[in-house]
VEXGUVO-746913 format. One record per residue (C-alpha): x, y, z; residue number from 1. Coordinates in steps of 0.2 Angstrom, whole numbers, plus 5000, padded with zeros to 4 digits. Example, Ala and Ser with C-alpha at 12.3 -4.5 7.8 and 13.67 -1.06 7.14 Angstrom:
[node [5062, 4978, 5039], 1],
[node [5068, 4995, 5036], 2],
//
This chain:
[node [5108, 5044, 5017], 1],
[node [5103, 5060, 5026], 2],
[node [5104, 5070, 5011], 3],
[node [5093, 5058, 5001], 4],
[node [5080, 5058, 5015], 5],
[node [5080, 5077, 5015], 6],
[node [5077, 5077, 4996], 7],
[node [5063, 5065, 4997], 8],
[node [5055, 5075, 5011], 9],
[node [5056, 5091, 5001], 10],
[node [5049, 5082, 4986], 11],
[node [5034, 5076, 4996], 12],
[node [5031, 5093, 5002], 13],
[node [5032, 5101, 4985], 14],
[node [5021, 5088, 4977], 15],
[node [5006, 5096, 4987], 16],
[node [5008, 5113, 4978], 17],
[node [4997, 5108, 4963], 18],
[node [4984, 5102, 4975], 19],
[node [4985, 5118, 4985], 20],
[node [4983, 5128, 4970], 21],
[node [4967, 5119, 4965], 22],
[node [4961, 5121, 4982], 23],
[node [4964, 5140, 4983], 24],
[node [4956, 5142, 4966], 25],
[node [4940, 5132, 4971], 26],
[node [4939, 5142, 4988], 27],
[node [4940, 5158, 4979], 28],
[node [4926, 5153, 4967], 29],
[node [4916, 5148, 4981], 30],
[node [4918, 5165, 4989], 31],
[node [4916, 5175, 4973], 32],
[node [4900, 5165, 4968], 33],
[node [4891, 5163, 4985], 34],
[node [4895, 5180, 4992], 35],
[node [4900, 5193, 4978], 36],
[node [4887, 5186, 4965], 37],
[node [4873, 5178, 4974], 38],
[node [4872, 5188, 4991], 39],
[node [4879, 5206, 4985], 40],
[node [4874, 5207, 4966], 41],
[node [4858, 5196, 4963], 42],
[node [4842, 5205, 4970], 43],
[node [4830, 5192, 4965], 44],
[node [4827, 5181, 4980], 45],
[node [4820, 5166, 4971], 46],
[node [4834, 5166, 4959], 47],
[node [4847, 5168, 4973], 48],
[node [4840, 5153, 4982], 49],
[node [4840, 5142, 4967], 50],
[node [4857, 5147, 4962], 51],
[node [4864, 5144, 4979], 52],
[node [4855, 5127, 4981], 53],
[node [4862, 5120, 4964], 54],
[node [4879, 5127, 4967], 55],
[node [4881, 5119, 4983], 56],
[node [4876, 5102, 4976], 57],
[node [4889, 5104, 4963], 58],
[node [4902, 5110, 4975], 59],
[node [4899, 5096, 4987], 60],
[node [4901, 5082, 4973], 61],
[node [4916, 5090, 4966], 62],
[node [4924, 5091, 4984], 63],
[node [4919, 5073, 4988], 64],
[node [4926, 5066, 4972], 65],
[node [4942, 5077, 4973], 66],
[node [4945, 5071, 4991], 67],
[node [4943, 5053, 4986], 68],
[node [4954, 5055, 4971], 69],
[node [4968, 5062, 4982], 70],
[node [4967, 5051, 4998], 71],
[node [4962, 5034, 4991], 72],
[node [4977, 5023, 4995], 73],
[node [4985, 5015, 4979], 74],
[node [4982, 4997, 4977], 75],
[node [4998, 4987, 4977], 76],
[node [5000, 4968, 4972], 77],
[node [4996, 4956, 4986], 78],
[node [5008, 4944, 4994], 79],
[node [5005, 4930, 4982], 80],
[node [5015, 4940, 4969], 81],
[node [5030, 4943, 4980], 82],
[node [5044, 4931, 4979], 83],
[node [5045, 4919, 4994], 84],
[node [5061, 4918, 5004], 85],
[node [5068, 4903, 4995], 86],
[node [5063, 4909, 4978], 87],
[node [5071, 4926, 4982], 88],
[node [5087, 4917, 4987], 89],
[node [5087, 4906, 4972], 90],
[node [5084, 4921, 4961], 91],
[node [5098, 4932, 4969], 92],
[node [5111, 4919, 4969], 93],
[node [5108, 4914, 4950], 94],
[node [5120, 4925, 4940], 95],
[node [5114, 4920, 4923], 96],
[node [5100, 4931, 4916], 97],
[node [5092, 4917, 4906], 98],
[node [5091, 4906, 4922], 99],
[node [5084, 4920, 4932], 100],
[node [5070, 4922, 4918], 101],
[node [5066, 4903, 4920], 102],
[node [5064, 4905, 4939], 103],
[node [5052, 4918, 4936], 104],
[node [5043, 4908, 4923], 105],
[node [5041, 4894, 4936], 106],
[node [5034, 4905, 4949], 107],
[node [5022, 4913, 4937], 108],
[node [5014, 4897, 4932], 109],
[node [5005, 4898, 4949], 110],
[node [4998, 4915, 4946], 111],
[node [4985, 4922, 4933], 112],
[node [4998, 4932, 4923], 113],
[node [4994, 4935, 4904], 114],
[node [5006, 4949, 4900], 115],
[node [5025, 4950, 4897], 116],
[node [5039, 4962, 4895], 117],
[node [5043, 4969, 4878], 118],
[node [5057, 4956, 4878], 119],
[node [5045, 4942, 4881], 120],
[node [5051, 4939, 4899], 121],
[node [5040, 4939, 4915], 122],
[node [5037, 4957, 4921], 123],
[node [5046, 4958, 4937], 124],
[node [5050, 4973, 4948], 125],
[node [5067, 4973, 4956], 126],
[node [5063, 4988, 4968], 127],
[node [5047, 4980, 4975], 128],
[node [5052, 4962, 4972], 129],
[node [5036, 4957, 4965], 130],
[node [5030, 4948, 4949], 131],
[node [5019, 4962, 4941], 132],
[node [5001, 4957, 4939], 133],
[node [4993, 4962, 4922], 134],
[node [4992, 4981, 4920], 135],
[node [5002, 4984, 4935], 136],
[node [5017, 4996, 4934], 137],
[node [5029, 5004, 4946], 138],
[node [5027, 5022, 4950], 139],
[node [5043, 5031, 4954], 140],
[node [5034, 5045, 4963], 141],
[node [5024, 5034, 4974], 142],
[node [5039, 5021, 4975], 143],
[node [5027, 5006, 4974], 144],
[node [5019, 4995, 4960], 145],
[node [5002, 5001, 4957], 146],
[node [4987, 4989, 4951], 147],
[node [4980, 4994, 4934], 148],
[node [4991, 5010, 4934], 149],
[node [4984, 5024, 4923], 150],
[node [4996, 5038, 4927], 151],
[node [5003, 5048, 4941], 152],
[node [4993, 5064, 4942], 153],
[node [5001, 5079, 4950], 154],
[node [4984, 5088, 4952], 155],
[node [4978, 5075, 4965], 156],
[node [4996, 5070, 4971], 157],
[node [4992, 5052, 4969], 158],
[node [4993, 5038, 4957], 159],
[node [4977, 5035, 4946], 160],
[node [4974, 5016, 4946], 161],
[node [4963, 5002, 4950], 162],
[node [4958, 5009, 4967], 163],
[node [4953, 5027, 4962], 164],
[node [4951, 5027, 4943], 165],
[node [4932, 5029, 4946], 166],
[node [4934, 5043, 4958], 167],
[node [4946, 5052, 4945], 168],
[node [4933, 5050, 4931], 169],
[node [4919, 5057, 4942], 170],
[node [4931, 5071, 4948], 171],
[node [4934, 5076, 4930], 172],
[node [4915, 5075, 4927], 173],
[node [4909, 5085, 4942], 174],
[node [4923, 5098, 4939], 175],
[node [4916, 5101, 4921], 176],
[node [4898, 5102, 4929], 177],
[node [4904, 5114, 4942], 178],
[node [4913, 5125, 4929], 179],
[node [4898, 5124, 4917], 180],
[node [4885, 5129, 4930], 181],
[node [4895, 5144, 4936], 182],
[node [4898, 5150, 4918], 183],
[node [4880, 5149, 4913], 184],
[node [4873, 5158, 4928], 185],
[node [4887, 5171, 4929], 186],
[node [4886, 5175, 4910], 187],
[node [4871, 5187, 4912], 188],
[node [4879, 5197, 4925], 189],
[node [4896, 5196, 4916], 190],
[node [4888, 5205, 4902], 191],
[node [4880, 5218, 4913], 192],
[node [4896, 5222, 4922], 193],
[node [4905, 5223, 4905], 194],
[node [4892, 5234, 4898], 195],
[node [4892, 5245, 4914], 196],
[node [4874, 5242, 4918], 197],
[node [4879, 5237, 4936], 198],
[node [4889, 5248, 4947], 199],
[node [4908, 5246, 4949], 200],
[node [4914, 5237, 4965], 201],
[node [4923, 5222, 4971], 202],
[node [4909, 5211, 4964], 203],
[node [4914, 5216, 4946], 204],
[node [4931, 5210, 4947], 205],
[node [4925, 5193, 4955], 206],
[node [4911, 5190, 4942], 207],
[node [4923, 5194, 4927], 208],
[node [4936, 5183, 4933], 209],
[node [4924, 5169, 4937], 210],
[node [4918, 5169, 4920], 211],
[node [4935, 5168, 4912], 212],
[node [4942, 5155, 4925], 213],
[node [4927, 5144, 4923], 214],
[node [4928, 5144, 4904], 215],
[node [4946, 5141, 4904], 216],
[node [4945, 5126, 4916], 217],
[node [4930, 5119, 4907], 218],
[node [4939, 5119, 4890], 219],
[node [4955, 5109, 4897], 220],
[node [4944, 5098, 4907], 221],
[node [4933, 5094, 4892], 222],
[node [4948, 5087, 4882], 223],
[node [4954, 5077, 4897], 224],
[node [4937, 5070, 4901], 225],
[node [4934, 5065, 4883], 226],
[node [4950, 5056, 4881], 227],
[node [4947, 5046, 4897], 228],
[node [4929, 5041, 4891], 229],
[node [4938, 5035, 4875], 230],
[node [4950, 5025, 4886], 231],
[node [4936, 5017, 4896], 232],
[node [4926, 5013, 4881], 233],
[node [4942, 5004, 4873], 234],
[node [4947, 4997, 4891], 235],
[node [4964, 5004, 4890], 236],
[node [4974, 5014, 4902], 237],
[node [4985, 5030, 4898], 238],
[node [5000, 5019, 4899], 239],
[node [4992, 5005, 4887], 240],
[node [4987, 5019, 4875], 241],
[node [5005, 5024, 4872], 242],
[node [5012, 5006, 4873], 243],
[node [5002, 4992, 4870], 244],
[node [5002, 4977, 4882], 245],
[node [5012, 4962, 4876], 246],
[node [5005, 4945, 4877], 247],
[node [5012, 4929, 4872], 248],
[node [5007, 4931, 4855], 249],
[node [5014, 4949, 4854], 250],
[node [5008, 4967, 4857], 251],
[node [4989, 4970, 4857], 252],
[node [4982, 4986, 4861], 253],
[node [4964, 4979, 4862], 254],
[node [4969, 4964, 4872], 255],
[node [4958, 4969, 4887], 256],
[node [4943, 4976, 4877], 257],
[node [4928, 4965, 4880], 258],
[node [4915, 4977, 4873], 259],
[node [4909, 4994, 4878], 260],
[node [4896, 4988, 4891], 261],
[node [4908, 4976, 4900], 262],
[node [4922, 4989, 4900], 263],
[node [4911, 5002, 4908], 264],
[node [4906, 4989, 4921], 265],
[node [4923, 4985, 4925], 266],
[node [4926, 5003, 4931], 267],
[node [4909, 5008, 4937], 268],
[node [4901, 4991, 4942], 269],
[node [4884, 4984, 4937], 270],
[node [4872, 4995, 4947], 271],
[node [4870, 5010, 4936], 272],
[node [4863, 5019, 4951], 273],
[node [4880, 5020, 4959], 274],
[node [4890, 5025, 4944], 275],
[node [4889, 5043, 4949], 276],
[node [4892, 5042, 4967], 277],
[node [4911, 5042, 4973], 278],
[node [4910, 5024, 4982], 279],
[node [4920, 5010, 4976], 280],
[node [4910, 4999, 4964], 281],
[node [4923, 4993, 4951], 282],
[node [4923, 4975, 4947], 283],
[node [4937, 4963, 4952], 284],
[node [4952, 4964, 4963], 285],
[node [4965, 4972, 4951], 286],
[node [4975, 4957, 4949], 287],
[node [4966, 4949, 4935], 288],
[node [4956, 4956, 4920], 289],
[node [4947, 4946, 4907], 290],
[node [4954, 4946, 4889], 291],
[node [4946, 4950, 4873], 292],
[node [4949, 4932, 4866], 293],
[node [4947, 4918, 4878], 294],
[node [4957, 4907, 4866], 295],
[node [4973, 4917, 4871], 296],
[node [4971, 4909, 4888], 297],
[node [4973, 4892, 4882], 298],
[node [4988, 4898, 4872], 299],
[node [4997, 4905, 4887], 300],
[node [5007, 4893, 4896], 301],
[node [5007, 4904, 4911], 302],
[node [4989, 4902, 4913], 303],
[node [4989, 4883, 4912], 304],
[node [4988, 4882, 4930], 305],
[node [4977, 4896, 4934], 306],
[node [4964, 4885, 4943], 307],
[node [4978, 4877, 4954], 308],
[node [4983, 4895, 4958], 309],
[node [4965, 4899, 4963], 310],
[node [4963, 4883, 4973], 311],
[node [4980, 4885, 4982], 312],
[node [4975, 4903, 4987], 313],
[node [4959, 4898, 4996], 314],
[node [4968, 4894, 5012], 315],
[node [4980, 4909, 5012], 316],
[node [4979, 4922, 5025], 317],
[node [4972, 4936, 5014], 318],
[node [4962, 4926, 5002], 319],
[node [4960, 4941, 4991], 320],
[node [4966, 4933, 4975], 321],
[node [4955, 4917, 4977], 322],
[node [4942, 4926, 4968], 323],
[node [4951, 4930, 4953], 324],
[node [4938, 4921, 4942], 325],
[node [4924, 4928, 4952], 326],
[node [4926, 4945, 4943], 327],
[node [4911, 4953, 4951], 328],
[node [4920, 4953, 4969], 329],
[node [4922, 4971, 4975], 330],
[node [4939, 4977, 4980], 331],
[node [4933, 4983, 4997], 332],
[node [4934, 4965, 5003], 333],
[node [4953, 4966, 5000], 334],
[node [4965, 4969, 5015], 335],
[node [4972, 4985, 5007], 336],
[node [4954, 4993, 5007], 337],
[node [4948, 4986, 5023], 338],
[node [4949, 5003, 5031], 339],
//
């Protein structure tokens, strides 16, 4: 037991190494650009001031989105998806797998669950002891079930999911902008140092490496950002892109695709003015998502009592899922984002 705790502790410590690497590179780029380029190399005052102003705006937005991607807590299923004490006892005492599946089916009738496991059974997490909401998956690194899990990203040391997917996309976008701005403004001085028009010194090393590092990161970020833009347009997570979600009628990779406009609004919200600011504006509460075809709802026996599930939840102590049909409710009203 002590050994396993020690290993988990070491794992948590080492998991911060990628974040520290990114932080170190960004801090170095800040020093190289602000001091070595703007203050020590550029002689034109107007050019220097303009570069510094735009650079600090890009740097601030990059830092803000990176911080939000790292430190936004993952959203886990609420208590309504946990087994009650009596249901848990009944489930654990039952030894027949088919009977256990039937118990989960009975419990799921009270919940808005559309998707199934590959076997057709109700998706249930033995470690968290919860019925998984649609698009929810268990993260072995975070050791919890994550709502609308996309992937676990080592570069932010956090799961990318419902609570921080918008922040992650903005982090990629502002990272690209940061790299593009550095590369375009450094390029002229890069050529001058390369051709020997400027004197050798510490600034030469920093400017040359700024150019290479900015281009290298921009190329890698461009592919990653483009891929996630495609995922948003199709309303898929990274996990769903590799393994299509299974519904009662079978797997359907476009099961949650409700059109590009509504897909974008699910992630960024309806107010376009807030799309580019790292504040939570995603629609819904992460437990329920509209389907491409409303006909599939009537064909899903698990959703026959969705209204009953919604009504029974109105008097619950958290009340967060009582608004599953009111998909415009922002997640900040939920207990796990109350802080």
